[in-house]
C-alpha positions in Angstrom: -18.6 -14.9 5.1 -16.6 -12.5 2.6 -15.8 -9.8 5.5 -14.5 -12.6 8.0 -12.3 -13.9 4.9 -10.9 -10.5 4.4 -10.0 -10.1 8.0 -8.6 -13.6 8.0 -6.4 -12.5 4.9 -5.2 -9.5 6.6 -4.5 -11.5 9.9 -2.7 -14.1 7.6 -0.7 -11.5 5.8 0.9 -10.4 9.0 1.2 -13.9 10.2 2.9 -15.1 7.3 5.1 -11.9 7.2 6.3 -12.3 10.6 7.3 -16.0 10.3 9.1 -15.4 7.2 10.9 -12.7 8.5 11.8 -14.7 11.7 12.6 -17.8 9.6 15.2 -15.2 7.6 16.7 -13.5 10.2 16.3 -15.1 13.6 16.3 -18.8 12.4 18.9 -18.4 9.7 17.0 -20.0 7.2 16.6 -17.4 4.2 15.1 -20.0 1.8 12.5 -21.3 4.1 11.7 -17.5 5.1 11.6 -16.5 1.2 9.4 -19.8 0.6 6.8 -18.5 3.3 6.9 -14.8 2.0 5.9 -16.3 -1.4 2.7 -18.0 0.0 1.5 -14.4 0.8 -0.4 -13.8 -2.9 -2.1 -17.2 -2.3 -4.4 -15.5 0.4 -5.6 -13.1 -2.1 -6.0 -15.9 -4.7 -8.1 -17.6 -2.0 -10.0 -14.5 -1.3 -10.8 -13.9 -5.1 -12.0 -17.5 -5.6 -14.2 -17.5 -2.5 -15.8 -14.3 -3.7 -16.3 -15.5 -7.1 -18.0 -18.8 -5.6 -19.9 -16.5 -3.5 -21.3 -14.7 -6.4 -21.6 -18.1 -8.4 -24.1 -19.3 -5.6 -26.3 -16.4 -6.0 -25.0 -14.5 -3.4 -26.6 -10.6 -4.1 -23.6 -8.5 -5.3 -23.1 -6.2 -2.7 -20.4 -3.9 -0.6 -18.7 -7.0 0.7 -17.6 -8.2 -2.5 -16.7 -4.7 -3.7 -14.6 -4.6 -0.4 -12.8 -7.8 -1.3 -11.8 -6.4 -4.7 -10.4 -3.1 -3.1 -8.5 -5.3 -0.4 -6.9 -7.2 -3.3 -6.2 -4.2 -5.1 -4.4 -2.6 -2.3 -2.3 -5.8 -1.5 -1.1 -5.9 -5.1 -0.3 -2.5 -5.0 1.1 -1.9 -1.6 2.0 -5.4 -0.6 5.6 -5.9 -1.8 6.2 -2.1 -0.5 4.8 -3.2 2.8 7.0 -6.5 2.9 10.1 -4.7 2.1 9.6 -1.8 4.6 9.1 -4.4 7.5 12.1 -6.7 6.2 14.3 -3.3 6.4 13.3 -2.7 10.0 13.3 -6.5 11.1 16.4 -6.7 9.5 17.7 -3.5 11.3 16.3 -4.6 14.7 17.1 -8.5 14.9 20.1 -9.2 12.4 22.4 -6.1 12.8 21.4 -4.9 9.3 21.8 -1.2 8.3 19.2 1.1 9.4 16.2 1.3 7.0 16.2 4.4 4.8 13.5 6.9 5.9 11.2 8.4 3.4 12.5 12.2 2.7 10.6 14.8 5.0 11.3 17.9 3.2 11.5 19.6 -0.5 11.2 18.1 -3.8 12.3 14.6 -2.6 9.2 14.5 -0.2 6.8 15.5 -3.1 8.8 12.6 -5.3 8.1 10.1 -2.7 4.5 11.2 -2.3 4.0 10.9 -5.7 5.2 7.5 -6.1 2.8 6.4 -3.4 0.1 7.9 -5.5 1.0 5.8 -8.4 0.7 2.7 -6.1 -2.8 4.2 -5.4 -3.6 4.4 -9.1 -2.3 0.7 -9.5 -4.6 -0.3 -6.3 -7.3 1.4 -7.9 -7.1 0.1 -11.7 -6.5 -3.7 -10.1 -9.7 -3.1 -7.9 -11.9 -1.6 -11.1 -11.0 -4.4 -13.2 -12.1 -7.0 -10.4 -15.2 -5.2 -9.8 -15.9 -4.8 -13.6 -15.5 -8.8 -14.0 -17.7 -9.1 -11.2 -20.2 -7.0 -12.9 -19.9 -8.8 -16.2 -20.0 -12.1 -14.3 -23.5 -11.3 -12.3 -24.9 -10.2 -15.7 -27.7 -8.1 -16.5 -30.3 -9.9 -14.4 -28.6 -9.0 -11.0 -28.1 -5.9 -9.0 -24.6 -4.6 -9.6 -25.0 -0.8 -8.1 -22.8 -1.7 -5.2 -20.2 -2.8 -7.5 -20.2 0.3 -9.6 -20.3 2.2 -6.4 -17.0 0.8 -5.4 -15.8 1.7 -8.8 -16.5 5.0 -8.0 -15.0 4.9 -4.4 -11.6 3.8 -5.8 -11.7 6.9 -8.4 -12.5 9.2 -5.3 -9.6 7.4 -3.4 -7.2 8.0 -6.4 -8.2 11.8 -6.5 -8.1 12.5 -2.7 -4.7 10.9 -2.4 -3.8 12.5 -5.6 -4.7 16.0 -4.1 -2.4 14.9 -1.3 0.5 14.2 -3.2 0.3 17.4 -5.5 -0.1 19.4 -2.0 3.6 18.1 -1.3 4.6 19.6 -4.2 2.9 22.9 -4.3 3.9 23.4 -0.7 7.1 22.2 -0.4 8.4 21.8 3.4 11.8 23.5 3.7 14.5 21.5 6.0 14.8 23.5 9.1 18.3 22.4 9.7 19.4 23.3 6.1 17.8 26.7 6.3 19.6 27.5 9.4 22.9 26.6 7.9 22.4 28.4 4.6 20.8 31.4 6.7 24.2 31.7 7.9 26.5 31.2 4.5 24.1 33.5 3.0 24.4 36.2 5.3 26.9 39.0 4.2 30.1 39.9 6.6 29.4 41.9 9.2 31.4 45.3 9.4 33.3 45.8 12.5 33.9 49.3 13.8 37.5 50.3 14.9 
């Protein structure tokens, strides 16, 4: 049941997002659109409550409960970022808004962008690990919490892997080919002509 609810929450997230943005930009009802978008956190609250009830009713703590915690952490860390990104594209496409700002592709700016995304992943892991720890305490010593502990380690692995990826953008910065071509011309000394 938990997995079905996670899928339903994900589908619900995108449905609420589409309805909220359609109300905001297509129907020209910004307040109604904002009200629908503010309902997004209710999905995670429902998932959290159902997961707690499932554990309270004696369900063994397993991978489904861990997945629910990670999903909630991901939504907390990346939900607003995703909504803002989709909002920018929707506004540009359907309401004549300015083109959305693209993520930098080169140099230190790209490394900083990747670092900010990594910080969001750290936030996801912190929220997920905290929820998992609360579930471990909730189940108590009498229950099997090995799966929940394993999910806590999984969040640390995710943070470490994303950290390595983000760090690679800092160490091996990709150069802008357009800028290199322009500066290459400027840096070249003037040619001497034979007379």
